[in-house]
N, C-alpha and C positions, 0 to 999 in steps of 0.2 A: 503494500500500498504506498503509494505517493504522500511523504513526510511534510511535504507543504499542505497537502489538501488535509494532514490531520491537526496539521498546525492552523489554518484559515477555519479549522472546525471549532476548535476550541476557543478562537478569537471571535467566535459569533459572527462568523458572513454569511451573511443572509445567503448568499448563492449557496455556497457549499452546503449549506444546512440544509437548502430545499432542495440538492441532488443528492446526499442521503436520503432523506426523507423520500424520494421517489425512489431509491434501489430498494427500502426497507418495503414500499406496497405494494413493490412491485414482486418482493420474493427474492431479490439477486442475492449472490453470493457475496459478491464485494460489498452487501449491505453488514454481512453478518460479521464479516473478516474486518470492518472498521468497526462493528460495534464493541468486538471485542478489545480495539486497541484501546476505545474510549472511556470501557467501563470503569476501570480506575479512577476514572477523572468527573463519576457522577455521586450522587450523594449529598448535593448541597443542594440546591433548590427545593420548592417548599410546593407539593403537589396538591390542589385541590378539587375534589370529583364535584360536579353538579349534574346531578339527576332527577329525574320527576317526570311526569306526563307528559304529553302533547298541547301545548299550549299553555301551560304552567308559566311561561315567560322566562323560561332558563336563558335564551339567550341575549336578551333585555337586561337580566341580571348579571350575567358574565361582561354584558359592557359595563355596567355600572362599576361593578370589582375593577377591571380595567383601569379605568380612569381615578379608582382611589387608590391602586395602588404604582400606578404613574407618580401621582402627587407625593408619595412617599419615597419617591427615585427608585423605584422597584424595575426591573425590568419584569416583561409578562410574555408569553408565550401560551398561545390558545389551541387545542385540540380540539375541534369541532367534529363530532362524530355525525355522518349524514346517513339517512337512509339512502340506499345503492337507486340510482334511475332503475328502471324498469326497463329501457332502450339501449342505453349505454353499459349498465352497470357500474357507474363512477358515481362519484358525490352530488348529491343537488346542492349549490353552493350555497345556501338561502343565510348559513350565518357567515361567511364572508360581506353578503349584499349587508347586513346588517350593521356590521361594524367598522364600514365604510372610514368614518370617522377617525380610525386608527392607521387607516392606511399610509399617511404621511411619517409615523412616531417611528423612527426606527431602535426603539424601544422597545416597540409590540411585534410580535410575530403571529398570523393565525395561517393554522392550516387546515383544513377540512379533510378527511379521509370517510371513504365511502365504507359500510357496513360488510357489505357482499355477503351478507345470507347468515354472518357471524353473529348469533346469540349474544344478550349478555349487556347488551347496549355501545357495548366497545368494538372497535376490530380486531381479527386476529395478532397484530402486530403494533397493539398500543403501546405496550410495556416495552417493546423495541425505542418506538417516538419519541416516549418518554425520555427513555434514558441519551437518546439524542440529544435533545432539549436540555436536559439537566448538565448532558457534558459540557456543552456548546456555552454553556455558564448563563441562563436563564433563571433570576432570582424567581420569578412565579411561574406556575407552570397550571393554564386551567383548563381541567380536561371534563367535556362539557356531551354529554352522554346521548342517543340519537333519540330516546324518548321515548321508547317502544309501551311503556308503564306496567312489565310483566314481569321480565327480567335480568333487570338493571341492577344486577349484585353483584357483577365484577368489578365497576371501580372503586369499590370500599378497600379491596385488597392490593390496587395501587394506589388511591389515595391517602394525604398523613389526613387530611380533614375532607368528610364529605358532606356535601349538600345536600338536601331532598325539598326541591320545590314543589309547592303544592297550593293549589284555590280552592276558595271556598264555592259549594256548588256543584261540583264535577263529580262528588262520587268520588274522591280522594281515597276519603277514610278507610273505604272498603278497599280499595287498591294496594292500600299500603300493607294490608294487613292479606293481601293476596301475594304478594310482592314480596314481600317480609323484610319490608322499608324501616319496620322497628329497629330491626337487627343492625342496619347499616348506616342512619344516620347520624352525624356528630349536633348536626343544626337541622331545624327544620325550617324552612324557611315557608309560611304563610303569604305567598305574593298576591296581589291583586286583590288586598287585604280593605279597599275603599266599598268590596261588593257585599251586599247582604251576606251573612252566614259567616263571615272571616271569628268571630269569637267564640263561635259556635266550632267552628276547627280545632281550634286552641283549647278547647277543653276538652273535645276525644281525644285530641293528640296526648295532651297531659294525663286521661285516664288512660289511656292505652300504654304510656310512659311507668304509670303507676303497676298497671299488671302486668308488665314485661320486664321490670328491673328486677325483679329475682330469679326471672330465668336466664337473665344475660350469663355465658359462662365467664369464669374468671381465666386468666391466663394459665392458673396453674392448672386447671380440670382441662386446657387444649396442651399442655407440657407434658409430661413422662415426668415422672419424681428423679430429680440430680440435673434441673435442667436441660437433661434429652429430649430431642423436638421428635415428636410423634410425626410420624411419615404417613399416616392411614390417610386414605382420601377424604373422611368424616371431618379429619383435624384440619385437612387443607383446606377446606370451604370455610371455617368459623372466620369469623370477625378480630380481628387481634389490633384491638383498642388500648387505650388508657382505661384500667379499671375503677379508678374514681370518677370518672369522667360523666357526666349527666348531660341528656342531648338537650340544647336550647330548643326553644319553638321563640323562633322571632316573625314578626308580622310587618312587611315590605311592601311598596308602590312602588315598584323599581322603575315604571315607565317614567314617574316623578322625581326620584331620587327618595322618595320616604321609607325610614326605617333602616335607610343603609349605615349609619353610623353605630347604631344597636349589633346587625349583624358583622360590621367589622370586628367590633369589642368583642362579639361571641367567636368569630374564627381567632384571633389572636388568644383569648382566653384557651383555646381548645389547643391551638400549637403551642403552648405554653406546658400545657400536660402531655401532650403529644413526647415534645423534649425531654419530659423530667422523667417518662415512661422507659425513653432510651440510654436512660443510666444505669437502666437493666437490663443483663447480658442477655436474660432469655427472650425478653419483650422483642431484641435486636436477631435475636437468632430466628424470632419463630415468622418474624416479617421475610426474612431473608428466605427462611423455608419455603414459603408462599411464591415467593418471586422466582426461586430455583425452582421446584415441580412444574410452575406454568409454562417455561422454557421448556422443562425438560419433556413436559407433554408434547409441546408442539413439534420438538425436535426431533423426538421420536416418533412422530404422524409423520414430519416430512419423508422423512429417510426410510420408512416405511414402504410410501406410498412411492415415492423415485424407487425403491428397490423393487416393488411390483409388478411398477409400469415399462421397468428395462426387461428386455428380452424375453419379453411376450408371457413372465411368471404368472400374470393373472389368468390367463389366456386356459393356462394348464389346470389353474385351480379351478375355475369355472365349467371345464371340462368334468372333473371327477364330482365337481358338486352335482352337474348334469345328470352324468350317468348312476350319482351313489353309489361311488367306488370310494365315497368318502364322505367326511361333514366338514360343515364351516369352521369348525370349534379345532377341532384338530389341526384342518390344514392352516388357521390362522394362527396356533403354535407353531406349527412347523416352519412357517414364514416369519416368525420371530426367533425360531432357532436358527434359521438358515442367515436372517438380517445379519444376529449378533458374532456367525461364524467368519461374516465379510469383512468383521472392521474392528 
């Protein structure tokens, strides 16, 4: 890898960063090799996840947060996850249109990515994108999910602070229960709170938090005794968050900037708790375990798929399934064994 290119990335050269993000989005090997070089420079940025139902005002809220972070002298990168276009498969760039006010600010970088069918509100490569932006030196990375409303839980494993944006009168309370949002939110944002029903939404959220407070697993329950990391799939899906933090509920009208002072304060308070939690090596290990397992699964899937598609391995497997000379379970085990023997 060209040293000059790496140097440009580390100095937040926008063209170099855009080039790397294109490689990541296209799944190129150059991206993976570059990320290997950049990883030791990560861990400095604050990552904030913004999720919630469509129409809740996530993009307007993101726009307000950009303005506030810039006033504090912080650089901001936005990773906006858009639904895929049904025609091209690319991102519908609505977020770029809504955030044009920042287009001339070299302290703001905004990039939209298509989900391409990936569930969970993110893309398959969002973690890689965040690593790249972190290494490039952005102070704040805002990750705005696509807004599907049902499976938006992946962001909580990536973000340090997760905002869940809701609005009165849209049935969000029921959606929150279905999607498990109660477990992933660090701060609930009741946006468009000038509408009727805002106070009721706040009360119902408070009741849900009271009911769910005892159900939240502690760090000790997520890890084995002795500080060893539990590598089970169940533990991998659990929320790793400061044990003492109680989610805040903030009312906003993002379009007019109302309630943003309270939101900014709540976010700052959460980050203080997060930093304190990072003084515990077990907390850091648990977060790193989730990061590794996600990348491991993706690497295994990609390499396994490449192996199957090369030399027509898949044709032989399908033939054995078709004539019932074997079963898909045995064939999958054999393919994994063969993949391991090759490398």
